[in-house]
VOPA-784632 format. One record per residue: x, y, z of N, C-alpha, C in turn. Coordinates in steps of 0.1 Angstrom, whole numbers, padded with zeros to 4 digits, always signed. Atoms other than C-alpha are relative to their C-alpha. Example, Ala and Ser with C-alpha at 12.3 -4.5 7.8 and 13.67 -1.06 7.14 Angstrom:
# VOPA-784632
+0009-0012+0000+0123-0045+0078+0009+0012+0000
-0009-0011+0000+0137-0011+0071-0008+0011+0008
***
This chain:
# VOPA-784632
+0008-0012+0000+0000+0000+0000+0009+0012+0000
-0007-0012+0001+0011+0035-0006-0004+0010+0010
+0003-0010-0011+0013+0065+0018-0013+0007-0003
+0012-0008+0003-0014+0085+0000-0013-0008+0002
+0012+0009-0002-0039+0056+0001-0003-0001+0014
+0003+0002-0015-0035+0050+0038-0002+0014+0007
+0002-0013-0007-0032+0087+0048-0014+0006-0001
+0014-0005+0002-0067+0094+0035-0009-0006+0010
+0009+0007-0009-0080+0071+0063+0004+0002+0015
-0004-0003-0014-0067+0088+0095-0013-0001+0008
+0011+0002-0009-0090+0079+0124-0008-0013-0002
+0007+0013+0003-0101+0046+0109+0008-0012+0005
-0006+0012-0005-0094+0011+0121+0006-0009-0012
-0007+0010+0009-0070-0013+0103+0003-0012+0009
-0006+0011-0007-0056-0046+0113+0014-0002-0005
-0014+0003+0004-0019-0053+0114+0003-0013+0007
-0003+0014-0005-0010-0090+0117-0011-0005+0009
+0011+0005-0007-0045-0096+0130-0003+0009+0013
+0002-0008-0011-0042-0069+0157-0008+0013-0004
+0007-0013+0004-0068-0040+0155+0009+0012+0005
-0007-0012-0003-0050-0007+0153-0008+0012-0007
+0006-0012+0005-0062+0029+0146+0011+0009-0006
-0009-0009+0006-0044+0052+0122-0003+0014+0006
+0002-0013-0007-0039+0084+0142+0006+0012-0006
-0007-0012+0005-0015+0106+0123+0006-0004-0014
-0006+0002+0012-0004+0109+0087+0008+0013-0003
-0008-0012+0002+0025+0134+0081+0007-0001-0013
-0007+0000+0013+0035+0140+0045+0014+0006+0000
-0014-0005+0001+0072+0145+0036+0005-0004-0014
-0005+0003+0013+0084+0148+0000-0010-0009-0008
+0009+0009+0008+0070+0119-0021-0006-0011+0010
+0005+0010-0010+0062+0099+0011-0005+0007+0013
+0004-0005-0013+0057+0105+0048+0000-0010+0010
+0001+0010-0010+0050+0087+0080-0014-0001+0005
+0013+0003-0005+0020+0071+0095+0002-0005+0014
+0000+0005-0014+0013+0065+0132-0013-0007+0003
+0011+0008-0004-0009+0038+0145+0000-0002+0015
+0001+0004-0014-0022+0030+0180-0007-0013+0001
+0006+0013-0002-0029-0005+0191-0001-0004+0015
+0002+0004-0014-0037-0024+0223+0013-0004+0007
-0012+0003-0008-0012-0028+0251+0003-0015+0001
-0002+0014-0003-0018-0065+0255+0003-0009-0012
-0004+0008+0012-0010-0075+0219+0011+0008-0008
-0011-0008+0006+0024-0059+0210+0004-0006-0013
-0006+0004+0013+0038-0061+0175+0014+0003-0001
-0015-0002+0001+0075-0065+0167+0002+0009-0012
-0005-0008+0012+0094-0043+0142+0001-0011-0011
+0000+0010+0011+0087-0062+0110-0010+0005-0011
+0010-0002+0010+0067-0063+0078-0012-0008+0004
+0012+0006-0004+0032-0071+0087-0011+0001-0010
+0012-0001+0009+0000-0079+0068-0009+0011+0006
+0009-0011-0004-0023-0048+0069-0013-0002-0007
+0013+0001+0006-0060-0049+0062-0009+0011+0004
+0010-0011-0002-0087-0023+0058-0012-0004-0008
+0012+0004+0007-0123-0028+0048-0002+0006-0014
+0001-0006+0013-0121-0004+0018+0013-0002-0008
-0013+0001+0008-0084-0006+0008+0004-0014-0003
-0004+0014+0002-0081-0043+0011+0013-0004+0008
-0012+0006-0007-0049-0062+0021+0013+0005-0006
-0013-0004+0005-0012-0053+0018+0010-0003+0010
-0011+0002-0009+0021-0053+0035+0005+0013+0005
-0005-0013-0005+0035-0026+0058+0011-0003+0010
-0011+0001-0010+0068-0023+0077-0003+0010+0011
+0003-0009-0012+0061-0009+0112+0011-0002+0010
-0010+0000-0011+0084+0000+0141-0008+0005+0012
+0005-0005-0013+0072+0002+0177+0007+0012+0005
-0006-0012-0005+0078+0037+0190-0003+0004+0014
+0004-0003-0014+0062+0037+0224-0012-0007+0005
+0012+0005-0006+0036+0027+0248-0005+0010+0011
+0006-0009-0010+0013+0049+0269-0008-0008+0010
+0008+0006-0010-0012+0042+0296-0011-0009-0006
+0011+0007+0005-0038+0029+0272+0003-0006-0014
-0003+0005+0014-0021+0021+0238+0015-0001-0003
-0014+0001+0006+0011+0010+0220+0000+0008-0013
-0001-0008+0012+0023+0033+0192+0010-0006-0010
-0009+0005+0011+0038+0022+0158+0001+0010-0011
-0002-0009+0011+0052+0041+0129+0004-0007-0012
-0004+0005+0013+0055+0033+0092+0005+0013-0008
-0006-0011+0008+0078+0056+0071+0001-0004-0015
+0000+0002+0015+0074+0059+0033+0010+0010-0006
-0009-0009+0007+0101+0073+0010-0006+0004-0013
***
């Protein structure tokens, strides 16, 4: 999937490797940008390429990096060049 496709769906739910996550931020930069997702604390994802799914966009692959955890969610980032 491409940055622009995903960025149009900020605030919507996706699944990454079967874990429900919400796209919270899309920051454009040049031809790409970064996306930030929040997911549950009890189902952490590793830094890796994961299957991503969305009811409108369908399925694809996305490399995500864990960047933090707060009181109620884990945060992940995907960077596009």
